[in-house]
C-alpha positions as CSV (number, residue, x, y, z in Angstrom):
1,V,32.3,22.6,-1.3
2,L,35.3,23.9,-3.3
3,N,33.6,27.3,-4.1
4,V,32.6,27.9,-0.5
5,A,36.1,26.9,0.8
6,Q,37.8,29.1,-1.7
7,E,35.7,32.1,-0.7
8,K,36.4,31.6,3.0
9,Y,40.1,30.8,2.7
10,S,41.2,32.7,-0.4
11,L,44.9,32.7,0.5
12,I,45.1,28.9,0.8
13,P,45.3,26.6,-2.4
14,I,42.1,24.8,-1.5
15,N,41.9,23.1,-4.9
16,L,45.2,21.3,-4.1
17,L,44.1,20.3,-0.6
18,L,40.5,19.2,-1.2
19,K,40.2,15.5,-2.1
20,H,36.5,15.6,-2.9
21,P,35.3,18.9,-4.3
22,F,31.6,17.9,-4.4
23,N,30.7,20.0,-7.5
24,S,26.9,20.1,-6.9
25,L,26.3,22.4,-9.9
26,L,27.8,19.7,-12.3
27,Y,25.5,17.0,-10.9
28,S,22.4,19.2,-10.7
29,E,21.8,19.0,-14.4
30,K,21.6,15.2,-14.2
31,I,19.2,14.8,-11.3
32,T,15.6,14.0,-12.3
33,A,14.1,13.4,-8.8
34,P,11.9,16.1,-7.3
35,T,14.0,18.0,-4.8
36,L,13.1,20.1,-1.7
37,F,15.8,22.6,-0.8
38,L,15.9,23.5,2.9
39,L,17.8,26.6,3.7
40,A,18.8,28.1,7.1
41,E,17.8,31.7,7.3
42,N,21.1,32.7,8.9
43,D,23.5,30.1,7.4
44,F,27.1,31.1,8.3
45,V,28.7,28.2,6.5
46,I,27.0,28.2,3.0
47,P,26.4,31.7,1.7
48,R,22.8,32.3,0.4
49,K,24.2,33.2,-3.0
50,N,25.7,29.7,-3.3
51,S,22.4,28.0,-2.3
52,M,20.5,30.2,-4.8
53,R,22.9,29.4,-7.6
54,L,22.4,25.7,-7.0
55,Y,18.6,26.1,-6.8
56,N,18.4,28.2,-9.9
57,N,20.6,25.7,-11.9
58,W,18.5,22.7,-10.7
59,K,16.7,21.2,-13.7
60,S,14.2,18.8,-12.1
61,K,11.0,19.8,-10.2
62,K,12.1,21.7,-7.1
63,S,10.8,23.7,-4.1
64,M,12.5,25.7,-1.4
65,G,11.8,26.2,2.3
66,I,13.7,28.6,4.5
67,I,13.7,27.8,8.2
68,P,13.3,31.1,10.1
69,N,15.8,31.9,12.9
70,S,18.0,28.9,12.0
71,D,21.6,28.6,11.2
72,H,23.7,25.9,9.5
73,N,24.0,23.7,12.6
74,N,20.5,23.9,14.1
75,L,18.4,23.7,11.0
76,L,16.2,20.9,12.3
77,S,16.0,22.2,15.9
78,Y,13.0,24.4,15.2
79,E,9.4,23.2,15.4
80,N,8.5,24.9,12.1
81,S,11.3,23.0,10.3
82,F,9.3,19.8,10.4
83,A,6.2,21.6,9.0
84,I,8.4,22.6,6.0
85,I,9.8,19.1,5.7
86,K,6.3,17.7,5.7
87,Q,5.9,19.5,2.3
88,I,8.0,16.6,0.8
89,D,5.1,14.3,0.8
90,D,2.9,16.7,-1.1
91,F,5.7,17.9,-3.3
92,T,6.7,14.4,-4.5
93,K,3.1,13.4,-5.5
């Protein structure tokens, strides 16, 4: 959250205002559960480079699905999003 906010509001001291920075990269090295990353094709909130940095840093078993024609707020509104989510069952076996 901190990195995304700092990129979007570079003139504001986000690190002083943000109570919970949610440093996902820090925690990603400690997670051992299989993880399915779902990305919106046109996410206007989380830049793709941030999602890819987290995905590439993830240490446990992982898979990625990109929901076509979706954005940050309607990721699960598309019929094909549930087909991708269905991969979770196969992925975690």
